N, C-alpha and C positions, 0 to 999 in steps of 0.2 A: 611517535614511532618514526624511525628513519628508514629509508628505502635500502634494501640490500643492493650494494653496488658491485661487490666482488665476492666470489665464492671459490674455495679450493675443493676439488673433487679428487678423491683417492680411495678407491674401493676394491675389495676382493670379490665380493658378491655384486655382480654387475646387473642384477635383475632390475629392470625399470630405469636404469640410469640414463640411457640415451633420451628417453621421453622426458625425464625430469630436467636434464640439461637443456633440452630444446625449449621447454617452458621458461626456464631461467633466462636463456638467451633472448627469447621473445620479449621479456620484461626488461631487457637492457643490462642484465647482470654480466659482468666480465668473468669468464671462466678460466681458472688456472688449474692445471692437473699434472699428474705424474704417470710415468711409464705406460703400462697397458691401458690404464683408464683414459689417458690423453689420446692414445692411439684409437680406442674405440669411439670416443666422442668425435675426433677429427674425421674418422672414416664415415661417420654419419652425416658429415657436411656441416658440423657445428663449429664455429670458431672457438679455439681454445689455445691458451698460452701454456707452454711448458713451465714447470716449477722453476727451472733453471733461469728463465727470463726474469722471474721475480727475485730470486736470490743472487743472481750473478755467478752462481757456481753450478757446475754440471752434477747430475746424479753420479754417485761414485761408489766404490767398494761393492761392486755387483748389486747395486741398488740398496745397500744397507743404509746409505745416507742420501736422503732426498729432501726431506722436509725439516730435518734437525738444523735449523738455521735461524739466527736472530731476526731476519727480515720476515720469516714466516710467523714466528711466535710473538714478535713485537707487533706485527700487523694484526694478530688475533687478540693479544692480551691487553693492549693499551686501552685505557678507559676514555671514552669519547667525552665524558663530562669533566675530565681533568685537563686543564689548560696546559699544565707542564707536560703531561703525557703526549698531548697533541703536538706540542712544540718539539719534543724529542724525536718523534717519528718523522715529523716534517723535516727536521734538520738532517736526518740520516736517509731521507728519501725512501721511507718505508710506507708502502701503500696499505691502507686499512683492509682487513679481511672481515667481511660481515657474515659469512656463512661458511661452515666447514661440513662437507659431506664425506664422511669416512666410515667404512666398516673394515674389520680387521682380518688379518691372515687367518685362514681356517685351521687354527692350531689343533683343536680337539679332533676334527675330522682327520687331519694328517696323523696325529698321534695314535688314532684308533686303527689305522691301516695295518693289516697283518704284515709282519716282517719289515716294518718301516725302519729305515736307517736312523741312527742316533743323530747324525748330522742334519738330516731332513727335519727332524723334530725341532732341533735348536734353531735352524734357519726359519722355521715358521713361527717363531716368537716375534711378534710385531713390536717395534719400538717407536717408530715415527707416528704410526696411527694412534696409539693410546696417548702419546704426548700431545698431539693436536686436539684430540677429543677432550682431554682434561683441560687444556688451555681454553678451548672454546666454551666448555661447560662452566669453568670458573668465571669467565667473563660473559655469562649469559645475558647480562643487561644489554650488551651491545652485539653479541654474536649468536646466531642460531646454529646449533650443532645437530646434524642429522646422521643418525647411526643405523637406521633401519629403512629398507626400501618401502616398507608399509607406510611410512610417513611422507613419501614423496608427493603423492597425489593430494592429500589434504593440505600440505604446506603450499603447494603450487596454487591451490584454490584460494587459500587465505591470502596469499600475496596478490593474486589478481583482484581480490575484493578490497585490499588495503593499500593499493597503489604501490605494490612492490615491497611492502614492509611485512614483518612478522611480529605479532603482538608479544608483549612481555610475558603474558600468561603461557603462550605456546612455547616461547624460548625457555621458560622455567621448566615446563614439562619435558622438553627435549633434553635439558641439562640433567634432570633427574634420571632419565633413561640412559643418558650417556655415562654417568658415573656408575650406574648399575651394570652397564655393559663392560666397562673396564674392570670393575670389581670381579665380575664373573670370569672374565678372561684371565686375570691374574690368578684367580682361584684355580682355574683349570690347569694353568701352567704349573703352579706350585704342587697340585695334587699329582700331576703326571711325573714331574721331575723327582718327587719324593720317592717314587718307586724305582728309580734308575740309579745305577752307579755312575761314577765319572766316565766310565768307558761306554756308557749307554746300554748296559745290560741290567737284568734283574738279579744277576748272580751275586750271592752274598747278601741280598736285601731281604728283609723280613717279609713274610707273607701275611703278617698280622694286620691289624687295623691301623689306619693312619694316626700319627701322633696328634695331628690337628684335624678335626672333622670340618670340612668345608662343604656346605650345602648350597646348591644353586638351582632353585626351582622358581618358575614364573607362575604368577596367579593366572589361572585359566578363567575362573569365574567365582563370584560370590554365590553361596547357596542361601536358600530361604532361611534356614537355621540348621543347627547341628543335630545331635541325637534327639534333643528335645527343643521345643520352640523358644525356650529362654536362652539357648546357647547359639552364639554366632558361628559361622562356618564358611570355609572357602576351599576351592580345589587348587592345588599347585602342581605343576608338571615339570618334568625334566625336559631335556632336548632330544629325547630318543624318538618321538613321534609314535611310540608303541605303548601298549598297555591300557589299562582301564582309564587312567587320567587323560589319555589322548583319545579315548573312544569317541567315535562319531555318532551322535544321536540322530537317528533318522526320523523319529516321530515321537509323540507322547509328551506328557507333562514334564516340567522341569525336574531334573534328577535331584534327589535329596541326599543328604549325608549318609543316611542309613541305606539307601539304594546303592550307593557307590561301594560301601563296605560289603554289602551282600553280593554285589556283582563281582567284586574281587574274589570272594569266597567261592562262588559257583564257577567262575571262570578257571580258577586255579585247580579245582577238583576235576573239572571236565578235561582239562589239558593233560591230565595224568595218563590218559589212555590212548592207545594207538587205534583201536576200533571206534566206531561212532559211539559217543558218550553224551549223556545228559545228566546234569546235576541240578536238583531243585533245592534251593536254600531258603531257610527261614531263620532269621536272626543269627546268621553266619554258620548255622549247623545244617547238615544235609537232612532234608525231609525225605529225600529219595535220590538214588543214583543208580544208573544202569548203563550197560553197554549192549550193543547188538550189531547186526550186519547193516541195518539201516537206522537213520536218525529217528524216524517215526516210531520204530519198534523200541528203540532205547528210551524214548520219551514215555511211551505207554508203560513200560516196565518200571521206570522211575516213579511215575505217578501212582502206580499200584501200591508202592510201599506205604504211603501215608497220604491219601488224597485230601484228608481233612486239613493236615498241616500245610499241604502244598497250596491251599487257597490263600491268595495274597502273597505268594512267595516270589522269588527271583530265580530265573533259569539261566544256566550257562551251558553251552554246547561247544563241541570241538570240530564241528562241520558246518558249512553254510546251510542255513535252514531253507528247505524246499517247501513247495505248496502243500504236500501231504502232511508234513510235520506241522506246518503253520495251522492247517485246518484242525488238527488235534489240540494244539496248544491254545487256540482261540476259544475252545470250549470252557477253559478254566480262567478264573480271574487271576491275572498275574500282574505284578507291579512293573517288572522290567525283564528284558531278555538280552543276554550278551552272546554274540555269535561272531565268527570270522566273516560272515556275510549272510545276505538274504536274497533269494532269487525273486524275480518279478511276481511270480504267483504268491509267494509268501508275503511280500509287501502289499499286494492287493488284498489279501485276506486280512492282514493285520490293520490295514487302513480303516477298517470298520470299527476298530477299538481305539478311538482317538487318544485316550489317556495312557495307553500302553507304551512304555518307553522301550524303544528298540535301539540297541547300542552295538555298532560294528567295531570290533576290536582287532587291532594288529597284535599278534603275540609278541611278548617282550621277554627278554632273558631275565630270570629271577635275580633280583638285587638284594643287598643286605636289608635286614629287618630292623627298623628303628622304632623305639618306643620312648616316650618321655617319662622321666621320674622327676620328683621335685629336685631342683638344682642341677639337672643334667639330662642325659640321654643314655639309653641302653642300645647297643648294636650287636647283632648276631648274624651269622650266615643264614641264608634261607634253608628250610628243611627240604632239600632236594635229593636226599639219600635214596639211591636205587638199590633195592635188595637183590642180591645175587643168589642164584640157585644154590651155589656152593655154601652159602651162609645159613641156609635152612637146616635145622637140626631136629629130626624126629626123636622125641624123648619118651613117647608112650610105647607100650607093648604093641599096640595096634597101629600100623602106619596108616596115614590117610589114603583113601582111594584117589585115583587120578581126578575124578570129578570133585572130590572134597578139596584136593590141593588147588585146583583152579579157583574154586570158590574162596578158599583161604587167602590166596594171593589178591583176589579182588577185594575182599573185605579188609585186608591189611592196608591197601591203598586208600580206601574210603576212610578208614579209622584215623588215618593221619590228619584228616581234615575235620575231625569232630573234636569239640572242646573236651578237655580232660575233666574228670575221668571219663574215658570213652569205651563203649562196647558196641560193636556193630554185628548184627545177625545178617547173614546173606546166603544167597545161592550163587551159583556161577553167573556173574554178570548182572546181579540184581540185589539191592539191599532189601531186607525184610523188616528189620527193626533197628532203631538207633537210640542208644542211651547216652546222653551227653551231659557233661558239665556237673556231675554229681560229686559230693564231697567224699563218698566212698564208692569203691569199684563195684561192690556187690549191689548197691542201689542202682548204678548204671545198668548192670545186668538185668535187674528186675524191670527197670523202666523200658529198656530196649525191647524186652519181651512183651511188656504191657502195651507198648505202642504198635506192636505188630498187627497188621490187618490180614496179611497173607499167612498161611500155615507155617508154623515154626519147625514142625517135625522134619528132620533131615537137613536143616540148615547148618551152617558153620558159624563160628563167632570169632571176632578179632578184638583184642584188647590193646590199647595204645601203650600200656606199661604192665609191669609184672603183677601177678596176683599175690597180695601179701598173705592171704589165707585161702584155704580150699573152698570157702563158702561161695566165692564168685563162680568158680567152676561148677559147683553143685547147682547153682541157680541156672547156669547155662544149660546143663544137662537136663534139669527139670523142665526147661522151656522146650526141649526137643532137639537141640543142636547135637551134632555127632562129632564135631572136630573143633579144635581151638588153636588159634595162632596168637602168640604173645612173645614179648622180648625175653622173659626169664630174667634171672638175676636176683630174685628174692632169697633171703636166708631160709625161707620155707619152700623153696622150689621142689624139694623131694616130696614134701607132704602134698603139694599141689599136683605133682605128677602122679603120685600114688592115688590121689582122689580121681584123677582122670582115668587111670587104669581100672579102678574099681567100678567106675561108671561106664566103661567101654568107650571112652572118648579117645580119638586120636589127638595128639598134641604136638605142635611144631613151635620151636623157639627160633627167634630171629636174631637175638643179641642186639637189637636196635630199638630204642624207645622213641615214641612220637608224641610227647606232651605238646599240647596246644592250649596255651593260657589266654 
C-alpha cells in the first residue's frame, strides 16, 4: 500500500471537514481545494493550495468550471502500475492525486424548497463533483474516494495505523459507496426534471406516475428474518428522516419484519385523528381503536374492544406517551409501541419491560403505495381521501341522530384501515367489534358481532364497500346496531336501503370505497 500524498477537498456538506483535513495535514498529505472549502480550511489555519495552483487556470464561469481539467482528472485516473501512464503524467507535469474528498451540491434539498426558481434548481446540478467521484472510484486501486463525512474518522484512524495509506479493501468499499452516491444523485435529478417544462414550471406536465420509476433507498439494517424464519429480510429507508423506517428504537428486542408492518398499520390509523387516539393492531388489523380527551382514556377504551386479541399486539398513538398511559399499557403484554415521543415517567415505567420495543417516530407525509407482482411493480396513490360533510348522503327514512353521526364518522375512518371485506361496529370514539378480511361481507358482519366484548346494542356500523345484498344489513341490525355508513353503488342499493328502513336503521352513503387488500 502506498501512502496518500495529495488529496483534493471539495465539499458542500462541510460537517467534520476541518477535523479531517487537520488529520490529513498532520500525516503529511498535501491538500488542494476549491472555493468555499479552501476558504474554510485556510481559516482553520491548515495549509491548503487552491485548485488553480494545480491546474494553472482560475476558477471561472461563476464557479461552474473548477475541477474539469486534464491535470485534475489525469492526476486521479492514471494507473500507478502502468509505466506508460506514469511517464505521460510526468512529461506534462501532472501531480498524482491519491485521495478525493467530495460531496455534492444539495440538489434534492434545493429542489424541494417551496417556490424555488428554475434557475436555482439547474445551478444546483453538480458537474465537477460527480466527475471527480467517478474518476476516483474507477481508479480505486490507487485513489481513495471519500463521499461521506461519516467515513472521515475511520479513514483517518486507518491511515494512522497504516503509515498514511488506505487499504485496497477500504478503497473498494469507498468506491462502491461513491458509485451508489452518483447513481442516486443522477436519479434525483432525472426524477425532478421530468416533472418540469423547459420554462421550469409544471404547467402542461402530466400529474401521472413517472415514465421510469427510480427508487433510491438505503439499507438501514438486516432483520433476523421475514414474515417467517425461512425468509430473509431487511429495512430500506429514504432520505426523509421521517416515518417508521426511520423510527428511533429506544429500548427492547430487535424489531422484526412483522413488527414493522404492524407498527406502520397502527401508526397510520392513530394519525387519522385530531384528538388523542390509540390503535391496537394484531396482524395489521385493528383489535381496538379509540379517541378521548386524554391518551390514557383512549388506551383504556381501545383495549376494551378486544382485550384477548390485544395481547401480543402492537400499539400506535398520536400523542407523546405520559406516565399514566405507560402505567396502563405496561399491564398488557405488547410487542411494540410507536409514538411521537415518551416522557421520562413513561420511559421509567417501560424500562422494567426489557423486551418491549419502543419506537419514536417523526410523522411523514404519505407517499405512493408500491407492491411487487411477478415481473414488475404496482403503484398507486395512498388512500388519504378526507370525507367532506357535503358528501354524506342520508338515504334512509330515519336520519341518524347527532350521536350516531359522530359514531358513523369515527367508524368510517377505522374501517379504512381494516382488511377487506371490512365491517366495524363502533360507538362515538370507540370500536366495539371488527370483522376483517372475509370473502363475503355478510360473514364480516357476523364475525365483527361475534368478536364484540362490549354491548352491541346502540352501536353503529361501517362497511368499506357497498352491500351487494340486504343480508349484511340484516346481520348488522340483528347484532343491535342502529345506523350504517357505506359507500353505496350496488345495483341492489334500493333493496339494501329498503331493508334498512324496514329494520329502523339510519343509513348514510359516502360515495367513496376503502378497499384494503
